[in-house]
C-alpha beads as a LAMMPS data file, in Angstrom:
LAMMPS data file: protein, C-alpha beads

100 atoms
99 bonds

1 atom types
1 bond types

-500.0 500.0 xlo xhi
-500.0 500.0 ylo yhi
-500.0 500.0 zlo zhi

Masses

1 110.0

Atoms # bond

1 1 1 -188.007 474.112 171.757
2 1 1 -191.138 473.655 173.865
3 1 1 -192.745 476.724 172.251
4 1 1 -192.200 475.656 168.644
5 1 1 -195.203 475.727 166.358
6 1 1 -195.829 472.327 164.830
7 1 1 -197.870 471.460 161.725
8 1 1 -201.555 470.930 162.436
9 1 1 -202.888 467.407 162.423
10 1 1 -206.399 466.414 161.408
11 1 1 -208.955 467.471 163.992
12 1 1 -206.470 469.454 166.071
13 1 1 -208.127 472.814 165.502
14 1 1 -205.030 474.188 163.745
15 1 1 -202.421 473.675 166.468
16 1 1 -200.521 470.538 167.282
17 1 1 -198.593 470.539 170.561
18 1 1 -194.885 469.747 170.292
19 1 1 -194.200 466.060 169.796
20 1 1 -191.796 464.347 172.192
21 1 1 -189.473 462.503 169.838
22 1 1 -188.330 458.990 170.786
23 1 1 -184.752 458.840 172.096
24 1 1 -183.527 457.153 168.898
25 1 1 -184.542 460.264 166.917
26 1 1 -182.903 462.788 169.270
27 1 1 -179.448 462.536 167.698
28 1 1 -177.592 465.179 165.686
29 1 1 -177.526 462.929 162.575
30 1 1 -180.102 460.399 161.378
31 1 1 -180.000 457.588 158.814
32 1 1 -182.656 457.367 156.080
33 1 1 -185.165 455.257 158.031
34 1 1 -184.809 457.451 161.111
35 1 1 -185.158 460.621 159.050
36 1 1 -188.330 459.296 157.439
37 1 1 -189.885 458.792 160.882
38 1 1 -188.521 462.140 162.144
39 1 1 -190.086 464.080 159.249
40 1 1 -193.443 462.434 159.863
41 1 1 -193.473 462.973 163.626
42 1 1 -192.056 466.489 163.722
43 1 1 -193.276 468.059 160.476
44 1 1 -196.109 465.841 159.277
45 1 1 -194.240 465.057 156.039
46 1 1 -194.550 461.474 154.847
47 1 1 -191.334 460.669 152.989
48 1 1 -190.364 457.035 152.454
49 1 1 -186.730 455.951 152.939
50 1 1 -186.758 454.862 149.281
51 1 1 -187.738 458.395 148.255
52 1 1 -184.831 459.790 150.270
53 1 1 -182.539 457.319 148.459
54 1 1 -183.846 458.517 145.088
55 1 1 -183.349 462.161 146.065
56 1 1 -179.745 461.382 147.059
57 1 1 -179.232 460.325 143.452
58 1 1 -181.184 462.990 141.563
59 1 1 -181.283 465.836 144.104
60 1 1 -184.200 467.554 145.794
61 1 1 -183.944 466.101 149.288
62 1 1 -182.224 467.303 152.432
63 1 1 -178.429 467.572 152.401
64 1 1 -176.502 464.701 153.978
65 1 1 -173.084 463.374 154.932
66 1 1 -171.714 460.205 153.404
67 1 1 -170.157 458.212 156.258
68 1 1 -168.674 455.116 154.604
69 1 1 -171.774 453.540 153.005
70 1 1 -174.377 455.081 155.328
71 1 1 -175.836 458.482 154.453
72 1 1 -176.391 460.586 157.573
73 1 1 -178.746 463.550 157.593
74 1 1 -178.015 466.394 160.039
75 1 1 -181.236 467.175 161.932
76 1 1 -180.657 470.930 161.474
77 1 1 -180.528 470.496 157.683
78 1 1 -183.606 468.253 157.713
79 1 1 -185.584 470.833 159.713
80 1 1 -184.623 473.634 157.311
81 1 1 -185.484 471.481 154.287
82 1 1 -188.869 470.481 155.758
83 1 1 -189.823 474.072 156.597
84 1 1 -188.851 475.222 153.091
85 1 1 -190.904 472.382 151.600
86 1 1 -193.937 473.268 153.724
87 1 1 -193.723 476.899 152.597
88 1 1 -195.430 479.947 154.049
89 1 1 -198.690 479.776 155.969
90 1 1 -201.754 480.592 153.910
91 1 1 -205.120 482.052 154.904
92 1 1 -207.027 480.651 151.899
93 1 1 -206.527 478.736 148.655
94 1 1 -206.157 482.029 146.782
95 1 1 -203.499 483.323 149.196
96 1 1 -200.111 483.587 147.460
97 1 1 -198.260 483.742 150.781
98 1 1 -195.225 485.997 151.131
99 1 1 -194.632 486.305 147.387
100 1 1 -197.146 489.133 146.900

Bonds

1 1 1 2
2 1 2 3
3 1 3 4
4 1 4 5
5 1 5 6
6 1 6 7
7 1 7 8
8 1 8 9
9 1 9 10
10 1 10 11
11 1 11 12
12 1 12 13
13 1 13 14
14 1 14 15
15 1 15 16
16 1 16 17
17 1 17 18
18 1 18 19
19 1 19 20
20 1 20 21
21 1 21 22
22 1 22 23
23 1 23 24
24 1 24 25
25 1 25 26
26 1 26 27
27 1 27 28
28 1 28 29
29 1 29 30
30 1 30 31
31 1 31 32
32 1 32 33
33 1 33 34
34 1 34 35
35 1 35 36
36 1 36 37
37 1 37 38
38 1 38 39
39 1 39 40
40 1 40 41
41 1 41 42
42 1 42 43
43 1 43 44
44 1 44 45
45 1 45 46
46 1 46 47
47 1 47 48
48 1 48 49
49 1 49 50
50 1 50 51
51 1 51 52
52 1 52 53
53 1 53 54
54 1 54 55
55 1 55 56
56 1 56 57
57 1 57 58
58 1 58 59
59 1 59 60
60 1 60 61
61 1 61 62
62 1 62 63
63 1 63 64
64 1 64 65
65 1 65 66
66 1 66 67
67 1 67 68
68 1 68 69
69 1 69 70
70 1 70 71
71 1 71 72
72 1 72 73
73 1 73 74
74 1 74 75
75 1 75 76
76 1 76 77
77 1 77 78
78 1 78 79
79 1 79 80
80 1 80 81
81 1 81 82
82 1 82 83
83 1 83 84
84 1 84 85
85 1 85 86
86 1 86 87
87 1 87 88
88 1 88 89
89 1 89 90
90 1 90 91
91 1 91 92
92 1 92 93
93 1 93 94
94 1 94 95
95 1 95 96
96 1 96 97
97 1 97 98
98 1 98 99
99 1 99 100
């Protein structure tokens, strides 16, 4: 995991070193608030817990388990969803990515 490529942050020159996640986010399943923080720290995606709740209703968000009343998001699913949402790397604004 130490060699994973992370999304670039502003002023990083295109590479962001791997982020050490807080212990509370290093679990196999995360609740909505934890997932929101996880997506921001690991992938640079700002997704509010309320947005995750809306996506649970209408679709479009990461897949989850329903454990009694608490939705739990598997970290593996969240990573796959985030990478799909980010899409392919592009060299310019006119670059169509892998679809050419």
